C-alpha positions in Angstrom: -38.9 20.1 12.1 -36.4 17.8 10.5 -37.1 14.3 9.4 -35.1 11.5 10.9 -32.8 9.9 8.5 -33.5 6.2 8.4 -30.8 3.6 7.6 -31.9 1.2 4.9 -30.2 -2.1 5.6 -28.6 -3.5 2.4 -26.6 -6.7 1.5 -22.8 -6.6 1.6 -20.5 -8.8 -0.5 -18.6 -9.9 2.7 -19.7 -11.4 6.0 -18.1 -12.0 9.4 -15.6 -14.8 9.1 -14.7 -14.3 5.5 -11.1 -14.0 4.4 -10.6 -10.7 2.6 -7.8 -8.7 0.9 -7.5 -4.9 1.2 -7.6 -3.4 -2.3 -7.1 0.3 -1.4 -5.7 2.7 1.2 -2.6 2.5 3.4 -3.0 -1.3 4.0 -3.4 -2.3 0.4 -2.5 -6.0 -0.2 -2.9 -7.2 3.4 -5.1 -10.2 4.1 -7.2 -11.0 7.1 -10.4 -12.4 8.5 -13.5 -10.2 9.1 -14.1 -9.9 12.8 -17.0 -7.5 12.7 -19.2 -5.7 10.2 -20.7 -2.3 11.1 -23.7 -2.0 8.9 -24.7 1.6 9.8 -21.3 2.9 8.7 -20.5 0.5 5.8 -17.3 -0.5 7.6 -15.6 -3.7 8.9 -12.9 -4.7 11.3 -10.3 -7.0 9.7 -8.0 -9.2 11.9 -4.5 -7.8 12.0 -5.2 -4.9 9.6 -5.3 -1.1 10.4 -4.0 -1.5 13.9 -4.6 1.5 16.2 -3.3 2.3 19.7 -5.8 3.1 22.4 -4.7 4.8 25.6 -6.3 3.3 28.7 -6.5 5.6 31.7 -5.2 4.4 35.0 -7.9 2.9 37.3 -8.0 1.3 40.7 -7.7 -2.2 39.1 -5.0 -1.0 36.7 -3.0 1.7 38.3 -0.4 1.9 35.5 -2.9 2.4 32.7 -1.9 0.8 29.4 -1.5 1.2 25.6 -3.8 -1.3 23.9 -3.5 -2.2 20.2 -6.7 -3.1 18.4 -8.0 -3.2 14.8 -9.5 0.0 13.3 -12.3 -0.1 10.8 -12.0 -0.2 7.0 -14.6 0.9 4.5 -16.3 -2.1 2.8 -15.5 -0.8 -0.6 -11.8 -1.2 0.1 -12.2 -5.0 0.8 -12.4 -7.9 -1.7 -13.4 -11.4 -0.8 -10.8 -14.2 -1.3 -12.1 -17.2 -3.2 -11.7 -20.2 -0.8 -11.1 -22.5 -3.8 -8.3 -20.6 -5.5 -7.0 -18.3 -2.7 -7.3 -15.3 -5.1 -9.4 -12.1 -4.7 -12.7 -12.3 -6.6 -15.8 -10.3 -7.2 -19.0 -11.9 -6.0 -22.5 -12.2 -7.2 -25.7 -13.8 -5.9 -27.8 -16.5 -7.5 -30.4 -19.0 -6.5 -29.2 -22.3 -5.3 -31.1 -25.6 -5.7 -33.3 -24.8 -2.7 -34.4 -21.5 -4.1 -32.3 -19.4 -1.7 -29.8 -16.7 -2.8 -26.2 -17.7 -2.3 -22.9 -15.9 -3.1 -20.7 -17.1 -5.9 -17.3 -16.3 -7.3 -17.4 -14.4 -10.5 -13.9 -15.8 -11.5 -14.6 -19.5 -11.0 -18.4 -19.6 -10.8 -18.3 -21.7 -7.7 -20.6 -21.1 -4.7 -19.0 -19.6 -1.7 
């Protein structure tokens, strides 16, 4: 009997709504806003990046069918957060703020994000 593989949730350096830049792959250099983070697969959907075409079958409501463009997913390791203060990509760290809660900060400038 096989054991079930459990997914251990872990923290990512990006969140939904962050502006990121793609640092690797076919879409290297493109910027966009994170629409969705898929924690189980370590992937994210970025607005306007990695566009794929979906073929929608004809139905009673839509007898023609259609071709629908939407964002594909990109692995988290290929994304880097853009520092809101400078507009440049930066690595991030986590440190305690004055209330004792962990908060992300830019490693380039040291400012809280």
